[in-house]
Structure formats: C-alpha cells, structure tokens
Legacy VTK file of the C-alpha trace (Angstrom):
# vtk DataFile Version 3.0
C-alpha trace
ASCII
DATASET POLYDATA
POINTS 189 float
104.551 124.500 89.779
102.174 125.642 87.068
100.316 122.315 86.736
99.597 122.071 90.449
98.364 125.667 90.361
95.961 124.792 87.537
94.801 121.707 89.428
94.129 123.712 92.606
92.171 126.358 90.714
90.212 123.988 88.489
89.403 121.128 90.853
89.220 122.912 94.196
88.219 126.439 93.138
90.984 127.917 95.266
91.211 131.659 94.598
94.413 133.141 93.168
95.078 134.979 96.424
95.450 131.673 98.336
97.521 129.743 95.765
100.925 130.974 97.047
100.002 129.936 100.590
98.912 126.472 99.479
102.009 125.976 97.314
104.296 126.992 100.174
103.380 123.752 101.977
104.254 121.494 99.008
107.642 119.962 98.255
109.053 118.452 95.076
110.171 114.855 94.921
110.878 111.904 92.666
109.717 108.330 93.064
112.116 106.172 91.043
110.816 103.357 88.846
109.862 100.308 90.967
110.214 102.338 94.190
107.283 102.216 96.612
105.542 105.360 97.725
103.762 103.250 100.327
103.447 99.558 101.137
100.415 97.832 102.598
100.478 98.097 106.376
102.570 101.264 106.494
101.170 104.666 107.368
100.819 107.059 104.463
102.352 110.440 105.230
102.008 112.122 101.823
99.319 113.476 99.567
100.958 113.590 96.130
100.288 115.410 92.899
101.851 113.677 89.898
103.730 116.105 87.696
105.083 113.437 85.329
105.062 109.630 85.334
102.845 106.816 86.623
102.069 105.222 89.971
99.997 102.093 90.413
97.767 100.987 93.266
97.969 97.247 93.673
97.539 94.391 96.094
98.465 90.749 96.293
95.866 87.969 96.175
97.179 84.425 96.509
99.853 84.192 93.832
98.572 87.128 91.750
99.241 90.828 91.772
96.080 92.845 91.164
96.437 96.352 89.763
93.486 98.356 91.053
94.310 101.619 89.328
97.103 103.499 87.627
97.502 107.198 88.286
99.262 109.501 85.854
100.215 113.102 85.472
97.954 115.786 86.862
96.293 113.428 89.350
96.357 113.290 93.149
97.481 110.084 94.828
97.385 108.892 98.406
95.920 106.075 100.454
92.940 108.100 101.700
92.159 106.067 104.820
95.791 105.970 105.815
96.504 109.642 105.162
93.319 111.096 106.653
92.347 108.515 109.281
95.798 107.208 110.244
94.898 103.611 109.419
97.469 101.175 108.028
97.595 101.411 104.227
95.411 98.902 102.383
97.335 99.178 99.114
100.787 99.255 97.706
101.611 102.323 95.645
104.603 101.817 93.374
106.170 103.834 90.559
105.890 102.248 87.116
108.153 104.958 85.703
110.392 107.556 87.287
107.700 109.845 88.637
107.996 113.527 89.494
105.677 114.489 92.306
104.769 117.467 94.375
103.628 116.420 97.810
102.370 117.690 101.088
103.123 115.774 104.273
100.424 115.069 106.812
102.022 117.525 109.269
102.180 120.272 106.634
98.627 119.466 105.630
97.514 120.175 109.195
99.455 123.468 109.118
97.775 124.334 105.813
94.377 123.734 107.392
95.286 126.185 110.158
96.689 128.752 107.717
93.520 128.819 105.597
90.400 128.923 107.797
88.077 127.986 104.898
90.217 124.981 103.930
87.539 122.488 105.029
85.286 123.643 102.166
88.087 123.061 99.619
88.890 119.710 101.176
85.243 118.673 101.010
85.172 119.533 97.296
88.308 117.446 96.748
86.939 114.451 98.638
83.635 114.583 96.767
85.521 114.598 93.447
87.674 111.662 94.567
84.620 109.695 95.685
82.803 110.478 92.444
85.769 109.182 90.459
85.796 106.014 92.565
82.053 105.562 92.057
82.506 105.818 88.301
85.218 103.151 88.341
83.127 100.821 90.531
80.101 101.342 88.296
82.158 100.554 85.200
83.621 97.442 86.766
80.299 96.072 88.022
77.950 96.987 85.195
79.973 96.955 81.981
81.170 94.115 79.813
84.919 93.633 79.345
84.751 95.407 75.989
82.771 98.315 77.453
85.288 98.658 80.316
88.093 98.780 77.756
86.282 101.477 75.751
85.519 103.471 78.908
89.147 103.433 80.048
90.468 104.114 76.553
88.221 107.149 76.125
89.170 108.543 79.533
92.906 107.707 79.503
93.954 106.695 75.988
97.578 107.721 76.580
98.227 104.891 79.038
97.565 102.258 76.373
100.807 103.170 74.607
102.901 103.810 77.708
102.127 101.040 80.205
102.556 97.262 80.297
99.601 95.293 78.990
99.438 93.093 82.093
98.847 96.143 84.357
96.063 97.421 82.110
94.438 93.988 81.891
94.504 93.579 85.666
93.089 97.058 86.147
90.255 96.165 83.769
89.583 92.845 85.517
90.610 90.606 82.618
93.507 88.512 81.445
96.131 89.966 79.096
94.870 87.546 76.436
91.327 88.877 76.711
92.606 92.434 76.505
94.598 91.559 73.377
91.509 89.999 71.765
89.411 93.070 72.543
92.085 95.399 71.141
92.350 93.348 67.937
88.577 93.288 67.547
88.207 97.034 68.048
91.184 97.904 65.835
90.108 95.667 62.931
LINES 1 190
189 0 1 2 3 4 5 6 7 8 9 10 11 12 13 14 15 16 17 18 19 20 21 22 23 24 25 26 27 28 29 30 31 32 33 34 35 36 37 38 39 40 41 42 43 44 45 46 47 48 49 50 51 52 53 54 55 56 57 58 59 60 61 62 63 64 65 66 67 68 69 70 71 72 73 74 75 76 77 78 79 80 81 82 83 84 85 86 87 88 89 90 91 92 93 94 95 96 97 98 99 100 101 102 103 104 105 106 107 108 109 110 111 112 113 114 115 116 117 118 119 120 121 122 123 124 125 126 127 128 129 130 131 132 133 134 135 136 137 138 139 140 141 142 143 144 145 146 147 148 149 150 151 152 153 154 155 156 157 158 159 160 161 162 163 164 165 166 167 168 169 170 171 172 173 174 175 176 177 178 179 180 181 182 183 184 185 186 187 188
C-alpha cells in the first residue's frame, strides 16, 4: 500500500512509527464500473482511498443527473455526514471505471481511534483539508466564469479530460456539454 502510506504521511503528518498500525485497519477492495459505493438514503460505512480508477458523486434533479465531483486516484472518498454523523447519504457514489480502493469501515475507524490516542489531531487535519478543498470548489463555482472554471479544473486535474465522459465533466463544471466543447475549441485554437 505505498500510495496510501504516502497519503497518510503527506496529508495527515502521521509519523512512520504509526503507519503500520493505521494500515492494519484498512482493507483492499474493488468497485466495478457502474457499481455503487453508496446510494442516496443509505448509510455510508466506508472511508475509501482510491488506488486506481474514478468515482463520481452525483444526484438526480428532475430528469437530470448532476455530477457534483469526480474523485480519482490518490484521493479519499466518503459521504462525510453519513460516515461521521450516521445520517442518510445525500449523494450517490458510483464507479465510472473499475476502481481499486483501500477502505476502512466505520467500526474499524472507531478501533483505530482507540488504538492511536492522538488520532483526533490527525482527523482534524484531514477534515480541515477536506473542507478547504470544498471551499475552493464552491468559490470556483460561484465566482468564476464558465471558461475560468474549465481552466481551474484543467490545471488541477488535467488527466480527467482525456479519461472521462464529456457529459460528466460538463455537469461537474455547471455547463452543458455543448458549452464545454465550445470552451475547449476556443482554448485549443
């Protein structure tokens, strides 16, 4: 699990001495393409680290499917309110590709918290990073033009533009696929 080890060290500042303990609570798994990790209304039992592949957060609105975000390798994924607060999930999380994950169940997460007395400080760091990422996405969505949102996403996650369906990217950016195509043509000309 070298990538998860790097993630734990880099994003949570977990010391080398605690890495084996943390990793002992994680399991490997695969979410097959089109399979749901969680559906709206269910209770999320896993906090997942994506080793390879893509998962999308989405919801339904009238007759449309709205992609809120797409998570790729080396990112954590869960429905935060459902996992931490035991609320029904607000989102659907579905695999776009066969996705290799490493996950910790809620029960194992509680055991991890008991095994590492200072875990709350690491968890706080993680939650602050997740909230900061969410703030950045909200800021981009509310204050940037469609073209600026495209540029922002492309600079941060350029690899997804060659690997994922255009309609998911357009929805994630809050525009139609046609608008996204026009922006891409304009920027690439």
